[in-house]
VEXBAFI-895513 format. One record per residue: residue in one letter; z, y, x of N, C-alpha, C, CB in turn. Coordinates in pm, whole numbers, padded with zeros to 5 digits, always signed. Glycine has a CB too. Layout:
<rs>
AZYXZYXZYXZYX ...
</rs>
This chain:
<rs>
M+00219+04086-02854+00335+04142-02807+00389+04205-02914+00320+04227-02699 L+00494+04192-02951+00590+04259-03048+00672+04395-02981+00703+04140-03094 I+00626+04501-03051+00662+04649-03012+00765+04693-03126+00518+04756-03007 L+00881+04704-03068+01002+04777-03171+01042+04905-03104+01154+04678-03192 T+01075+04985-03186+01141+05119-03140+01286+05098-03168+01085+05256-03220 R+01380+05125-03082+01531+05118-03069+01567+05245-03030+01588+05014-02970 K+01706+05279-03074+01769+05385-03011+01903+05330-02941+01796+05498-03116 P+01948+05428-02835+02069+05380-02768+02176+05308-02851+02132+05493-02706 G+02239+05199-02806+02335+05142-02907+02259+05039-02981+02395+05250-03006 E+02124+05040-03010+02067+04928-03111+02035+04820-03041+01942+04965-03192 S+02045+04706-03122+01986+04575-03046+01874+04512-03120+02098+04460-03027 V+01853+04412-03063+01738+04305-03103+01773+04159-03063+01594+04341-03027 Y+01774+04074-03157+01791+03952-03136+01682+03856-03093+01840+03917-03235 I+01676+03781-02998+01572+03680-02968+01638+03546-02983+01508+03698-02824 G+01574+03482-03114+01649+03349-03146+01805+03391-03192+01651+03243-03000 D+01878+03270-03175+01998+03300-03213+02114+03325-03119+02027+03212-03287 S+02053+03318-02951+02154+03311-02879+02141+03432-02754+02162+03162-02834 V+02035+03497-02794+01995+03604-02692+01996+03764-02775+01825+03558-02627 K+02067+03869-02712+02096+03983-02778+02059+04086-02669+02245+03988-02833 V+01952+04169-02698+01920+04271-02612+01968+04406-02673+01772+04269-02584 T+02032+04491-02603+02080+04616-02655+02021+04719-02548+02249+04618-02671 I+01987+04835-02646+01952+04954-02566+02077+05026-02507+01872+05053-02655 V+02104+05052-02400+02234+05100-02337+02231+05242-02308+02265+05028-02208 E+02129+05261-02266+02110+05438-02215+01948+05465-02189+02205+05477-02036 I+01923+05589-02231+01793+05636-02193+01788+05768-02128+01712+05640-02305 K+01748+05763-01983+01770+05865-01883+01613+05885-01859+01869+05818-01745 G+01554+06011-01898+01417+06030-01850+01324+05919-01881+01417+06050-01708 H+01277+05869-01772+01165+05745-01786+01225+05628-01754+01035+05755-01692 Q+01364+05615-01747+01414+05483-01730+01526+05445-01863+01487+05477-01572 I+01510+05338-01906+01600+05267-01991+01690+05164-01952+01534+05217-02076 R+01810+05170-01978+01889+05069-01939+01900+04976-02057+02019+05119-01890 V+01885+04858-02011+01910+04761-02132+02017+04650-02090+01764+04683-02179 G+02094+04621-02162+02195+04488-02176+02132+04378-02234+02321+04510-02267 I+02165+04288-02169+02137+04137-02223+02237+04050-02245+02060+04063-02139 E+02280+03981-02360+02377+03885-02384+02283+03750-02390+02467+03920-02524 A+02317+03657-02315+02279+03536-02321+02339+03406-02262+02178+03549-02285 P+02312+03288-02303+02391+03192-02265+02373+03185-02093+02352+03058-02349 K+02482+03133-02023+02476+03135-01881+02366+03059-01835+02595+03087-01821 E+02325+02943-01893+02210+02844-01844+02082+02908-01859+02205+02705-01925 L+02051+03010-01928+01936+03084-01946+01908+03199-01827+01949+03146-02083 R+01823+03177-01756+01780+03258-01644+01696+03364-01686+01713+03182-01546 I+01734+03499-01625+01687+03628-01683+01666+03694-01559+01786+03707-01784 Y+01553+03734-01551+01458+03792-01407+01401+03945-01454+01292+03669-01366 R+01409+04015-01372+01313+04125-01364+01189+04078-01327+01351+04228-01273 E+01075+04148-01387+00938+04081-01384+00912+04097-01235+00815+04154-01486 E+00949+04188-01164+00889+04187-01006+00957+04077-00946+00919+04330-00911 I+01101+04049-00977+01163+03924-00922+01098+03796-00944+01290+03909-00973 Y+01072+03783-01071+01006+03661-01153+00861+03631-01073+00976+03709-01334 L+00797+03733-01064+00650+03731-00989+00663+03682-00845+00579+03887-00981 Q+00762+03736-00774+00805+03691-00627+00845+03547-00638+00934+03781-00563 I+00928+03505-00717+00962+03350-00743+00840+03278-00757+01048+03322-00875 L+00751+03310-00851+00639+03236-00895+00539+03215-00761+00566+03319-01021 E+00530+03333-00694+00450+03335-00567+00510+03262-00454+00428+03472-00524 E+00646+03256-00414+00706+03204-00325+00696+03038-00360+00842+03272-00318 N+00717+02991-00505+00690+02856-00528+00543+02791-00491+00717+02840-00668 R+00443+02885-00534+00310+02837-00514+00286+02818-00355+00205+02941-00581 Q+00335+02921-00297+00307+02888-00128+00378+02767-00085+00363+03011-00022 A+00499+02752-00140+00583+02609-00074+00500+02496-00140+00775+02589-00126 A+00457+02489-00243+00366+02385-00308+00261+02366-00217+00309+02424-00448 Q+00194+02466-00184+00082+02471-00109+00100+02387+00028+00048+02616-00087 A+00193+02455+00088+00242+02416+00229+00289+02272+00228+00362+02509+00280 A+00343+02233+00135+00406+02091+00121+00254+01997+00081+00548+02088-00025 M+00161+02025+00034+00069+01959+00003-00044+01949+00119+00032+02009-00115 E-00025+02064+00211-00114+02057+00326-00039+01998+00458-00170+02204+00355 S+00087+01995+00457+00158+01922+00549+00178+01764+00518+00285+01988+00560 D+00174+01682+00626+00203+01542+00579+00334+01543+00551+00172+01431+00674 A+00432+01618+00546+00569+01597+00510+00633+01485+00537+00587+01610+00393 G+00613+01423+00666+00708+01313+00727+00626+01166+00658+00903+01340+00666 F+00520+01191+00613+00444+01047+00576+00307+01046+00666+00399+01036+00391 D+00280+00920+00721+00166+00875+00786+00023+00874+00710+00198+00747+00828 A+00050+00821+00578-00091+00843+00494-00046+00838+00374-00213+00736+00510 I-00134+00923+00297-00131+00935+00159-00266+00894+00108-00093+01074+00117 S-00283+00813+00020-00418+00761-00023-00412+00782-00179-00446+00596+00022 A-00498+00868-00220-00531+00884-00356-00654+00856-00420-00511+00994-00382 K-00686+00791-00524-00799+00740-00576-00777+00761-00722-00825+00598-00534 P-00867+00822-00765-00884+00838-00927-00927+00705-01014-01002+00951-00955 T-00865+00667-01096-00901+00560-01180-00929+00600-01314-00803+00462-01181 Q-01042+00570-01349-01099+00601-01498-01062+00489-01587-01264+00616-01504 L-00999+00536-01693-00935+00459-01798-01021+00415-01897-00835+00529-01860 S-01104+00512-01949-01210+00489-02060-01322+00552-02028-01174+00534-02193 K-01427+00515-02080-01553+00583-02042-01593+00662-02166-01670+00478-01995 L-01686+00764-02154-01759+00846-02272-01815+00769-02359-01864+00937-02232 G-01781+00753-02480-01863+00695-02575-02007+00720-02582-01816+00725-02686 S-02091+00658-02658-02223+00717-02696-02233+00721-02844-02343+00637-02637 G-02337+00788-02881-02374+00809-03017-02269+00904-03077-02383+00673-03094 E-02229+00882-03212-02165+00961-03291-02039+00960-03273-02189+00941-03406 S-01967+00860-03226-01839+00858-03195-01796+00844-03043-01789+00759-03270 R-01741+00949-03004-01719+00963-02858-01563+00953-02817-01781+01103-02810 E-01512+00868-02740-01381+00872-02678-01342+00960-02572-01356+00760-02634 R-01216+01006-02574-01197+01123-02477-01184+01043-02351-01062+01228-02507 K-01250+01124-02255-01262+01078-02106-01114+01102-02037-01387+01172-02019 S-01066+01009-01984-00919+01035-01908-00926+00969-01774-00781+00968-01992 S-00827+00997-01703-00825+00929-01595-00686+00949-01523-00942+00966-01517 S-00643+00840-01430-00518+00874-01378-00535+00852-01238-00402+00798-01436 L-00426+00884-01143-00425+00895-01011-00343+00801-00954-00394+01015-00973 N-00380+00683-00852-00311+00611-00803-00292+00652-00656-00355+00494-00830 V-00163+00662-00622-00127+00710-00489-00032+00611-00411-00059+00847-00503 S-00081+00587-00280+00003+00517-00200+00070+00588-00072-00070+00408-00163 V+00170+00565-00065+00268+00637+00072+00318+00544+00140+00400+00729+00038 K+00300+00572+00270+00350+00511+00369+00451+00589+00440+00254+00472+00447 K+00552+00544+00454+00685+00609+00536+00672+00620+00684+00818+00518+00516 R+00679+00739+00727+00661+00729+00895+00791+00665+00970+00638+00895+00964 K+00743+00592+01067+00881+00522+01112+00947+00651+01231+00841+00334+01205 K+01072+00626+01245+01135+00701+01353+01109+00627+01470+01282+00725+01335 P+01111+00724+01587+01061+00665+01712+01200+00580+01747+01008+00789+01837 S+01320+00576+01706+01425+00493+01733+01403+00345+01661+01555+00568+01686 D+01315+00348+01558+01278+00243+01463+01183+00151+01548+01205+00304+01326 E+01096+00193+01645+01002+00102+01709+01036+00013+01807+00911+00164+01760 
</rs>
């Protein structure tokens, strides 16, 4: 972690497009101004951690539910075997997934 000392009114640049300025210091609070492109998302840490947790929970719930599918078949397929002797190949695999769409009651 880079640690810098700045006074109110002084700034730090991150890359060419982000400017962080110390606006005010009041007791144990520091007001920081950030100038950055609109497409760059900026979050306070507690909000960012909350978003990560909500995304993790949503992904887990989606994996646990059938999400509108009757069957999901997953079978790992080995692409190469671990070599022997001095020369060893990297072991890798892929995942084949078959998905069947659930029919609506009106389709039957």
